[in-house]
Structure formats: C-alpha cells, structure tokens
C-alpha positions, 0 to 999 in steps of 0.5 A, a space after each residue: 288809120 289815116 294821119 291827121 294833124 292835131 290843133 292846139 286848144 283854145 279857150 274862152 270866158 263865159 258864164 255857166 249855162 247850167 249847174 251840171 259841169 265840174 271844174 277840172 281843177 277842184 272838181 267842184 260843180 260850176 254853178 249856173 251863172 258862174 264865171 268860168 274858163 272854157 278849154 275847147 280841145 281838139 280830139 280828132 277831125 270834126 270832133 272836139 270837147 270842152 273842159 271847164 274851170 271856175 275862174 278862181 281855180 285858174 293858176 299861173 301855169 294855166 293862165 300862161 297857156 291861155 295867153 299863149 294860145 291867144 297871142 299873149 293878149 287877154 283881150 284876144 281871149 273870146 268872151 261870150 256875149 252875155 257877160 257884163 264888162 266888169 266881170 270880163 275885166 276882172 277875169 282879164 286882170 286876173 289872167 294877166 296878173 297870174 301869167 306874169 308870176 
C-alpha cells in the first residue's frame, strides 16, 4: 500500500442546506437554514468527508482547534456566501471567546 501524507482538517461556517445532517456533539438534527460549523476532514488522496456541529454545540477545545487550523484568526475561517454579516459576526465572536477560555 503506498504511503501518503495526511492533511489537517479545515473548517468553515455555513447554513445547513437541508435537515439531514446530525450534529457531532449533541447528535441532534441540524435543521435546514441553521448556522453550523463544518469540519472538512481528509480521508485519503482525492477523498474527504464533512462533519457538522450546531454553532451552539461548539466547546472551548473545538474552538481552539478551529482557530489553530486557520492561523489563529476567526476572520480566516471561511464563510459561505449566503450568510448575513450579523450571523457571521456572532459565530466569530463566540469562537474567539471560547478559544480564549
């Protein structure tokens, strides 16, 4: 089996496009249109998967991982285009506050 180099996960903030996904933290359904944090995980070359969390289910440890993956800045965490600026700012403030605890 060929050896490959793993890549670190990346994260993004978006609105749920459907109500099918389950939150990795609380196991509840992430309703359509709910604000969520998405983990983009590397599986193998050419293959990845996504895990989601409700924005309210983010804890301090997860917030620190998200910020570390994006250079320590909440501004560098990608945001999907359909989100309004107030919702984005609310999530960014929450991430920054949790990561500093």
